C-alpha positions in Angstrom: -91.0 84.7 126.5 -91.7 81.2 125.1 -88.6 79.1 124.3 -89.6 79.0 120.6 -89.7 82.8 120.5 -86.4 83.2 122.3 -84.7 80.7 120.0 -86.1 82.4 116.9 -85.2 85.9 118.1 -81.6 84.9 118.9 -81.0 83.0 115.7 -82.5 85.7 113.6 -80.3 88.3 115.3 -77.2 86.1 114.6 -78.1 85.8 111.0 -78.8 89.5 110.6 -75.5 90.4 112.2 -73.5 88.0 110.1 -72.6 85.8 113.0 -74.2 82.9 111.2 -73.1 82.7 107.6 -75.1 81.8 104.4 -74.9 78.1 103.9 -74.3 77.3 107.5 -76.2 74.3 108.9 -78.5 74.6 111.9 -78.8 71.3 113.7 -81.9 70.7 115.8 -80.2 68.5 118.4 -77.3 70.9 118.9 -79.6 73.9 119.1 -81.8 72.1 121.6 -78.7 71.5 123.7 -77.6 75.1 123.4 -81.0 76.5 124.5 -81.4 73.7 127.1 -84.8 72.6 125.7 -86.4 69.8 123.8 -86.3 69.7 120.0 -89.9 70.7 119.6 -89.4 74.5 120.3 -86.3 74.5 118.1 -88.3 72.9 115.3 -91.0 75.6 115.7 -88.4 78.3 115.7 -86.8 77.0 112.5 -90.2 76.8 110.8 -90.8 80.4 111.7 -87.4 81.5 110.4 -88.0 79.5 107.2 -91.3 81.4 106.7 -89.4 84.7 107.2 -86.8 83.8 104.6 -83.8 83.5 106.9 -83.3 79.7 106.5 -84.1 77.0 104.0 -84.8 73.3 104.3 -83.4 70.7 101.9 -85.3 67.7 100.6 -83.6 65.6 103.3 -84.8 67.9 106.0 -81.6 69.6 106.8 -81.8 73.4 107.6 -79.2 75.9 106.4 -78.9 79.7 106.6 -80.4 81.0 103.4 -78.0 82.7 100.9 -78.6 86.4 100.2 -80.6 86.7 96.9 -80.3 89.9 94.9 -83.4 89.1 92.8 -85.5 88.5 95.9 -84.2 91.8 97.4 -85.2 93.8 94.4 -88.7 92.2 94.5 -89.1 92.9 98.2 -88.1 96.5 98.0 -90.3 97.1 95.0 -93.4 95.9 96.8 -92.4 97.5 100.1 -92.1 100.9 98.5 -95.7 100.8 97.4 -96.9 99.5 100.8 -94.9 102.1 102.8 -96.3 104.9 100.6 -99.8 103.7 101.2 -99.2 103.6 105.0 -97.9 107.2 104.9 -101.0 108.3 103.0 -103.3 106.6 105.5 -101.4 107.9 108.5 -101.7 111.5 107.3 -104.3 113.2 109.5 -104.2 110.5 112.1 -100.9 111.6 113.7 -101.3 113.7 116.8 -99.1 116.7 117.6 -97.2 114.6 120.1 -96.6 111.8 117.5 -95.4 114.4 115.0 -93.0 115.7 117.6 -91.7 112.1 118.3 -91.1 111.6 114.6 -89.0 114.7 114.5 -87.0 113.6 117.5 -86.5 110.3 115.9 -84.9 112.0 112.8 -82.7 114.0 115.1 -81.4 110.7 116.8 -80.9 109.2 113.4 -78.8 112.1 112.3 -76.7 112.0 115.5 -76.1 108.2 115.1 -75.0 108.6 111.5 -72.7 111.5 112.4 -70.8 109.4 114.9 -70.6 106.5 112.6 -73.2 104.3 114.3 -74.8 103.1 111.1 -76.6 100.2 112.7 -78.0 102.7 115.3 -79.1 105.0 112.4 -80.8 102.0 110.7 -82.6 101.2 114.0 -83.9 104.8 114.2 -85.1 104.6 110.6 -87.0 101.4 111.4 -88.7 103.1 114.4 -89.7 106.0 112.2 -91.4 103.6 109.7 -93.0 101.7 112.5 -94.5 104.8 114.0 -96.0 105.7 110.6 -97.4 102.3 110.1 -98.9 102.2 113.6 -100.8 105.4 112.8 -102.2 104.2 109.4 -105.1 102.4 111.1 -105.1 99.5 108.6 -104.4 96.2 110.2 -104.0 94.1 106.9 -101.5 96.7 105.7 -99.7 96.6 109.0 -99.4 92.8 108.9 -98.1 92.9 105.3 -95.5 95.5 106.1 -94.3 93.6 109.2 -93.5 90.6 107.0 -91.8 92.6 104.3 -89.7 94.5 106.8 -88.6 91.3 108.5 -87.6 89.8 105.2 -85.8 92.9 103.9 -84.0 93.6 107.2 -81.2 91.2 106.4 -80.4 93.1 103.2 -80.5 96.5 105.0 -78.1 95.2 107.7 -75.6 94.2 104.9 -75.7 97.8 103.7 -75.3 99.3 107.2 -72.3 97.0 107.9 -70.6 98.6 104.9 -71.2 102.1 106.2 -73.8 102.6 103.5 -76.0 105.1 105.4 -76.2 108.4 103.6 -77.3 111.8 105.1 -79.9 112.0 102.3 -82.0 109.4 104.2 -82.5 112.0 107.0 -83.6 114.6 104.5 -86.1 112.2 102.9 -87.6 111.4 106.3 -87.9 115.2 106.9 -89.8 115.5 103.6 -92.2 112.8 104.8 -92.6 114.6 108.1 -93.2 118.0 106.4 -96.0 116.4 104.4 -97.6 115.1 107.6 -97.4 118.6 109.1 -99.1 120.0 106.0 -101.8 117.3 106.2 -101.1 116.4 102.6 -101.6 112.7 101.9 -100.5 112.9 98.3 -97.2 114.5 99.2 -96.7 112.0 102.1 -97.2 109.0 99.9 -94.9 110.4 97.2 -92.2 111.3 99.6 -92.3 108.0 101.3 -92.3 106.0 98.1 -89.4 108.0 96.7 -87.5 107.5 100.0 -87.9 103.7 99.8 -86.9 103.8 96.1 -83.7 105.7 96.8 -82.8 103.7 99.9 -83.4 100.4 98.1 -81.2 101.4 95.2 -78.3 102.1 97.5 -79.0 98.9 99.5 -78.9 96.8 96.3 -75.7 98.4 95.2 -74.1 97.6 98.6 -75.5 94.0 98.4 -73.9 93.5 94.9 -70.6 94.7 96.4 -71.0 92.3 99.3 -71.8 89.3 97.2 -68.8 89.9 95.0 -66.5 90.3 98.0 -68.0 87.4 100.0 -69.4 84.7 97.8 -71.6 82.1 99.4 -69.3 79.4 101.0 -70.0 75.7 100.8 -72.7 74.6 103.3 -71.1 74.3 106.7 -71.6 71.9 109.5 -70.1 74.2 112.1 -71.5 73.7 115.6 -74.3 76.3 116.3 -72.9 78.9 118.7 -69.2 78.4 117.7 -67.4 81.4 116.3 -67.9 81.7 112.5 -64.8 81.7 110.4 -63.8 85.2 109.1 -65.9 87.0 111.7 
């Protein structure tokens, strides 16, 4: 893996898991020292994270973890619902018997994870389900669009999962999508997937509002990258 990719992956994961807080500064020299590389791969990694919506750059060139934005989350989920529904429509009829079986097994794993309180694990299973559907849709532009929207919305989904906001209804909604696939019904598949995203988004946004009230964005920090974050 290239150094730029490794740095972007690790920093993205730390932001998703809350180990790097909104408003926290990311210093190119300190990150270069941490990853034992020159500043060039770090700069490229930060540009990538900026495009994905994880960090923001000030007029002076300083880079900070981007605050969570409720309005952006609402807009992302609105568009994502339409795209996910279209992917489900296009995937109908393309899925093989083995792939349908794998989707069912995925839902079983998601239910098991949620039952034992592993909400991040359940969230991961849900992401795999959606990725399998997208892989089967056969439309590359749509796949590329969804990859971007999922990356940008993942941060908000992790906030919900960290508050144990994973409901059993998500499993039932996935099963309705799978049933439509088995029935080879593209209209039903699209409707079930769109409704699933709508319901999931509504609960994620409610969890996000609670999170933002309980943990307002702190002043922009100059904490050394890699040091423990306060309150974590």
